[in-house]
C-alpha positions, 0 to 999 in steps of 0.5 A: 793025143786024147782030149784028156791029155794036156799040152802046156806050151811054155815058150821062151826067147832064147831059153828052151823050157820044158813044155810037155812030156812025150806021150807013149805011141805018138810019133814026132810028127804027131807031137809037132802037129799038136804043138802047131795046133796049140800055138796061138801067137804068130812067130817062129819056133823050134820044136825038139825032144830032149830025153822025154821032154818036148821043148818049144823055143820061140825065135824072137831075136836077130840070131839064136846060137845053138851049141854045147857052150854055156853061152848058147841060147839053145844048149845041148850038153852032148858030145855030138854037139859042138860048142858053137854048132849053129846059128839061126839068123834073121835076114829080113823076113827070112830065117837062115840056118848056118853051120858055125864051123861045127865038127859033126855038121848040120843035116837037112834031108840027109845032106850036110849044109853050110847055110839054109833058108828055113821054111815052115815044116823043115826039120834038121839034125844037130848032133843027135837032136832032130829040130823041127821049125814051125812058123805060124803067121798072124792069120794062121794063128788067128784061125788056130783057135784051140778048144778049151777042153782039148789042149789048154794053154 
């Protein structure tokens, strides 16, 4: 991402909001790194592409529902995603990814999981969607000051 490109990070509690269009030639890892560098608030986030949009969702509650249902906090209108596909549950300081009896499952490193403790940098598949988990700690967020001319917020 060049200094002329802008990355507008709009995060929402339990409501994915479009945050930036993917740039031609950039890999998913580069986009996730750009998001990580632009995040200034400590917290846990999911980063994923939906079509040409890069989405960033802040995980702020005790649980987040992912699925095709209109009641899902992160909703995918796609037949590869079950109505109640997955939950992300906060247990103390940890976040757990839990399969909510989905048909197509959740895959981490090519293995189907039922329950998985998320750590910074993890990525997983829900249907055809690759989700990236980013956790920014308080100290790290303070050191990730972004120059105002490169990635304005």
